[in-house]
C-alpha positions as CSV (number, residue, x, y, z in Angstrom):
1,M,-9.6,-66.9,35.5
2,S,-5.8,-67.0,35.6
3,E,-3.5,-67.5,32.5
4,P,-2.1,-71.0,32.0
5,P,1.5,-71.3,32.8
6,E,4.1,-70.6,30.1
7,F,5.7,-73.7,28.6
8,L,9.3,-74.3,29.5
9,F,10.1,-75.3,25.9
10,S,8.9,-73.3,23.0
11,T,8.7,-76.1,20.4
12,L,8.3,-79.8,20.1
13,E,11.8,-80.2,18.5
14,E,13.3,-78.3,21.5
15,W,11.5,-80.6,24.1
16,V,12.6,-83.8,22.3
17,S,16.2,-82.7,21.7
18,E,16.8,-80.9,25.1
19,W,14.7,-82.9,27.5
20,L,13.3,-86.3,26.2
21,A,16.4,-87.4,24.3
22,R,18.6,-86.6,27.3
23,V,16.4,-88.3,29.9
24,I,15.4,-91.5,28.0
25,Q,18.0,-94.2,28.0
26,R,17.1,-97.5,26.4
27,R,19.0,-100.3,24.8
28,L,18.6,-100.0,21.0
29,T,19.1,-102.4,18.2
30,Q,20.6,-102.2,14.8
31,R,18.4,-105.1,13.6
32,P,15.0,-104.0,12.2
33,G,12.2,-105.9,13.8
34,H,14.1,-106.7,17.0
35,G,14.1,-104.9,20.4
36,L,13.8,-101.1,20.4
37,A,14.5,-98.7,17.6
38,W,14.8,-94.9,17.2
39,D,15.3,-92.7,14.3
40,P,17.4,-89.5,14.8
41,Q,15.1,-88.0,12.2
42,W,12.1,-88.8,14.3
43,W,10.2,-85.7,12.8
44,R,9.9,-87.6,9.4
45,H,7.5,-90.0,11.0
46,D,3.8,-88.4,11.3
47,E,2.8,-90.7,14.1
48,V,5.9,-90.2,16.2
49,V,5.4,-86.4,15.8
50,A,1.7,-86.7,16.9
51,R,2.6,-88.9,20.0
52,L,5.6,-86.7,21.0
53,H,3.5,-83.7,20.6
54,A,0.9,-85.1,23.0
55,L,3.6,-86.2,25.4
56,W,5.3,-82.8,25.4
57,H,1.8,-80.9,26.2
58,A,1.0,-83.4,28.8
59,W,4.6,-83.0,30.4
60,E,4.3,-79.3,30.4
61,H,1.0,-79.6,32.2
62,A,2.3,-82.1,34.7
63,R,5.5,-80.0,35.4
64,T,3.3,-77.1,36.5
65,S,0.7,-78.9,38.3
66,D,0.0,-78.5,42.0
67,D,-0.5,-82.2,42.3
68,P,2.7,-83.7,43.6
69,S,1.9,-87.0,41.8
70,A,1.3,-85.3,38.4
71,M,4.8,-86.1,37.1
72,S,4.7,-89.7,38.2
73,W,1.2,-90.0,36.5
74,W,2.7,-88.5,33.4
75,W,5.4,-91.2,33.3
76,I,3.1,-94.1,34.0
77,Q,-0.1,-93.0,32.0
78,H,1.5,-91.1,29.2
79,C,5.2,-91.6,28.5
80,D,5.6,-95.3,29.1
81,P,2.6,-96.4,26.8
82,H,3.7,-94.0,24.1
83,L,7.4,-95.1,24.2
84,R,6.4,-98.8,24.0
85,V,4.7,-98.0,20.7
86,I,7.2,-95.5,19.3
87,L,10.3,-97.6,20.1
88,D,8.8,-101.0,19.2
89,A,11.2,-102.2,16.6
90,T,8.8,-105.0,15.5
91,H,5.7,-103.1,14.9
92,G,6.3,-99.4,15.7
93,P,6.9,-96.5,13.4
94,F,10.6,-97.2,13.4
95,S,10.4,-100.8,12.7
96,Q,12.2,-100.5,9.3
97,I,15.0,-98.2,10.2
98,S,18.5,-99.3,11.1
99,G,21.7,-97.6,12.0
100,T,21.3,-97.4,15.8
101,T,24.3,-98.7,17.9
102,G,22.6,-101.6,19.9
103,T,23.9,-100.1,23.0
104,V,22.4,-97.7,25.6
105,L,22.5,-94.2,24.1
106,P,22.7,-91.3,26.4
107,P,21.1,-89.2,24.8
108,L,19.2,-90.4,21.7
109,T,20.5,-88.8,18.7
110,C,18.5,-86.0,17.1
111,Y,19.2,-84.2,14.0
112,P,17.6,-80.7,13.5
113,A,14.6,-80.5,11.2
114,P,14.9,-78.5,8.1
115,P,14.0,-75.0,8.3
116,G,10.2,-74.5,7.9
117,H,9.6,-78.3,8.5
118,F,7.0,-77.6,11.2
119,D,5.6,-74.4,9.6
120,P,2.1,-75.2,8.3
121,S,2.1,-72.1,6.1
122,A,5.0,-73.8,4.0
123,D,2.9,-76.8,3.1
124,T,2.6,-76.7,-0.7
125,D,0.7,-79.9,-1.3
């Protein structure tokens, strides 16, 4: 059995900042509850982290697939449904945030997570 291909991006944060945020271009709103919303501190939202983590892993597998339609399948079956939920300013995880510009943002703004934010051994709860 062969080894699975190595991921192109080593962390979720790297994939979101370096790939997803540069590729996704949507008209965002400043008005909570209207249009599409994004929080540059996306990593504070557990649901968003979970959805983006699933998207990242599915993307890495599609990227290395021998199937020429794998990336198209990733967009249609994975990315589009998750982004509809993540960016939904009415009911999504960012529905209460404000401060986006209301224009197309190439790329989405991302602030780095604090050191240790993704380190499970740093959890002191």
